[in-house]
C-alpha positions in Angstrom: -26.1 -38.6 48.8 -29.8 -38.8 49.5 -32.4 -36.8 48.0 -35.5 -35.9 50.1 -38.6 -35.5 47.7 -41.3 -33.1 48.9 -44.2 -33.7 46.1 -46.4 -30.6 45.2 -49.5 -30.7 46.9 -51.1 -29.3 43.5 -49.1 -30.8 40.5 -51.0 -30.9 37.4 -51.7 -34.7 36.5 -50.1 -34.5 32.9 -48.0 -31.4 32.6 -47.0 -30.6 29.3 -44.1 -28.4 30.7 -41.7 -29.2 33.0 -39.7 -25.9 34.7 -36.5 -27.2 36.3 -35.0 -24.6 38.8 -31.4 -25.4 40.5 -31.0 -23.6 43.9 -27.7 -23.3 46.1 -28.5 -20.4 48.8 -30.7 -18.5 46.5 -33.5 -17.9 48.9 -33.1 -14.0 48.2 -33.9 -15.1 44.4 -36.3 -17.8 44.5 -39.7 -15.6 44.9 -38.7 -13.6 42.0 -37.9 -16.7 39.4 -41.1 -18.7 40.8 -43.5 -15.8 40.9 -42.6 -15.7 37.2 -43.4 -19.2 36.3 -46.7 -19.0 38.5 -48.0 -15.9 36.2 -47.6 -17.9 32.9 -50.7 -19.0 31.1 -51.3 -22.7 33.0 -53.5 -23.8 30.1 -50.3 -26.2 29.2 -50.1 -27.8 32.6 -46.7 -26.5 34.0 -45.1 -28.1 36.7 -42.2 -26.7 38.6 -39.4 -28.8 40.3 -36.9 -27.2 42.3 -33.4 -29.0 43.2 -32.2 -27.5 46.5 -28.4 -28.2 46.3 -27.8 -28.3 49.9 -28.5 -24.7 50.8 -27.4 -23.3 53.9 -29.7 -20.2 54.0 -33.4 -20.4 54.1 -34.3 -21.8 50.6 -35.9 -24.9 51.9 -38.1 -22.9 54.6 -39.4 -20.5 52.0 -40.1 -23.3 49.4 -42.1 -25.5 52.0 -44.1 -22.8 53.5 -45.0 -20.5 50.4 -44.6 -22.4 47.4 -46.5 -25.9 48.3 -47.1 -26.4 44.4 -43.6 -26.9 43.6 -41.9 -30.5 43.6 -39.1 -30.1 45.9 -35.9 -32.4 45.4 -33.8 -31.6 48.7 -30.0 -32.6 48.2 -28.1 -34.0 51.6 -25.0 -32.9 49.8 -23.8 -30.4 47.4 -23.7 -31.6 43.7 -23.5 -28.9 41.3 -25.4 -27.8 38.7 -25.2 -30.4 36.2 -26.1 -33.4 38.6 -28.8 -31.1 40.1 -30.3 -30.5 36.5 -29.8 -34.2 35.7 -32.0 -35.1 38.6 -34.9 -33.0 37.8 -35.1 -33.7 34.3 -35.2 -37.5 35.5 -38.1 -36.6 38.0 -39.9 -34.3 35.4 -43.2 -35.7 33.4 -43.6 -33.1 30.7 -43.0 -33.2 27.3 -40.8 -30.5 27.5 -38.4 -29.1 30.0 -37.3 -25.5 30.6 -34.3 -25.2 32.7 -34.6 -21.7 34.4 -31.8 -20.1 36.7 -32.6 -19.4 39.7 -31.2 -15.8 39.4 -33.7 -15.0 36.4 -37.1 -14.3 35.9 -39.6 -15.0 32.5 -41.1 -12.2 31.1 -45.4 -12.7 30.4 -46.0 -14.9 27.6 -42.4 -16.7 27.7 -43.5 -20.5 28.1 -46.4 -19.7 25.4 -44.3 -18.3 23.2 -41.6 -21.7 23.6 -44.4 -23.9 23.4 -45.8 -22.3 20.1 -42.4 -22.1 18.5 -41.5 -26.1 19.6 -44.9 -27.2 17.9 -43.5 -25.5 14.7 -40.0 -27.1 14.7 -39.6 -29.6 11.9 -36.7 -31.5 13.9 -35.7 -31.4 17.8 -34.9 -28.1 19.0 -33.2 -26.1 21.8 -34.9 -22.9 22.2 -34.1 -19.9 24.2 -35.6 -16.2 24.5 -34.0 -12.8 24.6 -32.2 -12.3 27.7 -32.1 -8.8 29.4 -30.0 -7.5 32.2 -31.9 -7.7 35.4 -30.7 -4.3 36.7 -30.4 -1.9 33.4 -32.8 -3.8 31.3 -30.6 -3.9 28.5 -31.0 -6.6 25.8 -27.8 -9.0 26.7 -28.0 -11.5 24.0 -30.3 -13.5 21.4 -28.6 -16.5 22.1 -24.8 -16.9 21.2 -22.4 -17.5 18.6 -18.9 -18.9 19.1 -15.6 -17.5 18.2 -12.8 -20.4 17.2 -12.0 -21.0 20.7 -15.5 -22.0 22.1 -16.2 -18.0 23.8 -19.4 -17.0 23.5 -20.4 -13.9 20.9 -23.4 -12.4 21.8 -26.1 -12.6 19.2 -28.4 -9.3 18.9 -29.6 -9.4 15.1 -33.8 -9.8 15.7 -33.6 -11.6 12.1 -31.3 -14.1 13.2 -33.0 -17.5 14.8 -30.3 -20.1 14.2 -27.5 -19.9 17.1 -24.4 -21.8 18.2 -25.7 -22.2 21.6 -28.0 -20.8 24.3 -27.4 -20.6 28.1 -28.7 -22.5 30.9 -30.0 -19.5 32.3 -33.4 -20.5 30.1 -33.0 -23.3 27.9 -35.6 -25.1 26.7 -35.9 -28.6 24.9 -38.1 -31.7 24.2 -37.5 -34.2 27.2 -36.8 -36.7 25.1 -33.8 -34.9 23.0 -32.3 -34.2 26.7 -32.3 -38.3 27.4 -31.0 -38.9 23.6 -28.0 -36.3 24.2 -27.4 -37.6 27.8 -28.2 -34.8 30.0 -25.2 -32.8 31.4 -21.8 -34.1 31.9 -21.3 -34.8 35.5 -17.5 -34.0 35.2 -17.9 -30.2 33.7 -19.6 -29.4 37.1 -20.5 -26.1 36.2 -20.0 -23.4 33.3 -20.2 -25.1 30.0 -22.6 -27.7 30.2 -25.1 -25.7 27.9 -22.5 -25.2 25.4 -21.9 -29.0 25.3 -25.6 -29.9 25.1 -26.1 -27.5 22.1 -23.1 -28.3 20.4 -23.7 -31.9 20.7 -27.2 -31.5 19.6 -26.2 -29.5 16.4 -23.8 -32.4 15.6 -26.4 -34.8 15.6 -28.7 -32.9 13.2 -30.8 -30.9 15.8 -31.4 -27.3 15.7 -30.6 -24.4 18.6 -32.9 -21.2 18.1 -33.3 -17.8 19.7 -37.0 -16.7 19.6 -38.7 -13.6 20.0 -42.2 -12.8 21.1 -41.2 -12.5 24.9 -38.0 -12.7 27.0 -36.1 -13.4 30.3 -34.5 -10.9 32.7 -31.0 -12.4 34.2 -29.0 -11.4 37.5 -26.0 -12.0 35.5 -23.1 -14.1 37.6 -25.5 -13.5 41.0 -25.5 -17.4 41.6 -21.8 -18.3 40.7 -19.8 -15.0 40.7 -18.5 -13.0 38.3 -19.5 -12.9 34.4 -20.6 -9.4 34.5 -19.5 -5.9 33.9 -19.2 -3.3 36.7 -18.2 0.5 35.7 -17.1 -0.8 32.5 -14.8 -3.4 33.8 -14.9 -7.2 33.1 -15.2 -8.9 36.7 -14.9 -12.7 37.1 -14.0 -15.1 39.7 -10.9 -17.7 40.4 -13.4 -20.6 40.1 -15.6 -19.1 37.3 -12.5 -18.7 35.3 -10.6 -22.1 35.9 -14.1 -23.7 35.1 -14.7 -22.0 31.9 -11.1 -22.4 30.5 -11.0 -26.0 31.5 -14.2 -27.1 30.2 -13.9 -24.9 27.0 -10.5 -26.7 26.4 -12.3 -29.9 27.0 -15.4 -29.0 24.4 -13.3 -28.0 21.7 -11.5 -31.4 22.0 -14.7 -33.7 22.2 -16.7 -31.4 19.9 -15.1 -30.1 17.2 -15.9 -32.1 13.9 -12.6 -33.1 11.4 -9.1 -32.5 11.9 -9.4 -29.2 12.2 -9.4 -29.4 16.0 -5.9 -30.4 16.2 -4.5 -27.0 14.8 -7.3 -25.0 16.9 -6.5 -26.8 19.7 -2.4 -26.0 19.6 -3.3 -22.1 18.8 -5.6 -22.2 21.9 -3.3 -23.9 24.6 -0.7 -21.3 23.2 -2.8 -18.2 23.3 -4.4 -19.7 26.9 -0.8 -20.0 28.2 0.4 -16.4 27.2 -2.6 -15.0 28.5 -2.0 -16.4 31.9 1.4 -15.2 31.8 0.4 -12.0 30.7 -2.5 -11.6 33.0 -0.7 -13.0 36.0 2.3 -10.7 35.8 0.3 -7.5 35.1 -2.3 -8.1 38.1 1.2 -9.1 40.0 -1.0 -12.1 41.1 0.5 -15.8 40.8 -2.5 -17.2 42.2 -4.2 -16.4 38.7 -1.6 -18.8 36.9 -1.7 -21.4 39.6 -5.5 -21.5 40.2 -6.9 -20.9 36.6 -4.5 -20.9 34.0 -2.0 -24.0 34.9 -4.8 -26.7 36.0 -6.9 -25.4 32.9 -3.7 -26.0 30.5 -2.9 -29.7 32.5 -6.7 -30.9 32.4 -6.6 -31.9 28.5 -3.2 -33.8 29.0 -4.2 -35.5 32.7 -7.4 -36.9 31.0 -6.2 -37.2 27.6 -7.6 -40.9 27.4 -11.1 -40.1 28.6 -11.4 -36.9 26.3 -10.3 -39.4 23.2 -12.7 -41.9 24.4 -15.8 -39.4 24.5 -14.4 -37.9 21.1 -14.7 -40.9 19.3 -18.4 -41.6 21.0 -19.3 -37.9 19.8 -18.0 -38.1 16.3 -19.3 -41.5 15.9 -22.7 -40.5 15.9 -22.3 -36.9 14.1 -25.0 -36.1 11.4 -23.9 -32.6 10.1 -20.4 -32.0 8.1 -17.9 -29.6 9.3 -19.0 -26.6 7.5 -22.7 -26.7 8.7 -21.4 -27.2 12.3 -18.9 -24.0 11.9 -21.7 -21.8 10.4 -22.7 -20.2 13.5 -19.3 -19.3 14.4 -17.6 -16.2 14.2 -13.9 -16.2 13.2 -12.7 -12.6 15.5 -11.4 -13.7 18.8 -14.0 -12.8 21.0 -11.6 -12.1 23.9 -9.4 -9.8 21.9 -12.9 -7.5 21.4 -13.5 -7.6 25.4 -9.6 -6.8 26.0 -10.4 -3.5 23.6 -13.8 -2.8 25.3 -13.2 -3.1 28.9 -9.6 -3.5 29.4 -7.7 -6.4 31.5 -10.3 -8.3 33.6 -10.5 -8.3 37.4 -10.4 -11.2 38.8 -11.9 -11.7 42.9 
């Protein structure tokens, strides 16, 4: 898998912040994203790095023709979100890294707000800003808490800064912390890589915080499909649902401290199987079971050895006790709340 580098003609000599944007067929969204970065206060010396993941649209032509100030890494093969970001951070030179989705755009003052907050941290921290829906402007979250089964619970409390995790659409951290944590695991592919990084940081005495003062707009689900509410109904895709359930199960095994992970995992697997059967019958769609739930349930059994090895490695470097790790978690199942509010999800 070769990567062609197109260096910027106007890259700062000593960037303070590296904005990393993973792109695949995002031609229609890239301009909004890039312009929002270019409009930031540049006194902190910002470099923009874009990894194009073998796009088949006009993304590369747009970037090379309109944005010569962008550092472009063009892959000749589609490698996925995790490897794309790993490559960009390896290439980055800034003290801080901001992972920014190609379907997101920063509000004015976003990078200055994050930089100021980063300087105040007494320990390494992953930061984010309030997320707003692109179309409605409604607040989506101020970072997220988690339920016991690693489902995200949006935080709306403006007084709460410490959260369980922040989504990768706008994720800021020191580049040194990224390397210490090892970046995104390649096997995750996509969906849950941000959850892994944030929970690992919290296990190792890091901090995960949502910062006020600015924000970002996000076209939720535009780059991967699903993950949105249409006309009051929750809509997702087969691929997103499979990756979400598989990766949450794996991360529960790897990250949950103490022996509490065993009963949680057992309950999770039973509930996941029940959910798959009921949803398949309700939708009269056997493909839901065969393409989402059965592969997700089989994964921890098929990859038990590798997950056990990863768990031993992660838990051996743990710097907090179980109580501290579970503090930003909520015990009411998130899926039950979504079911009551939006009904049975639609999967396309």
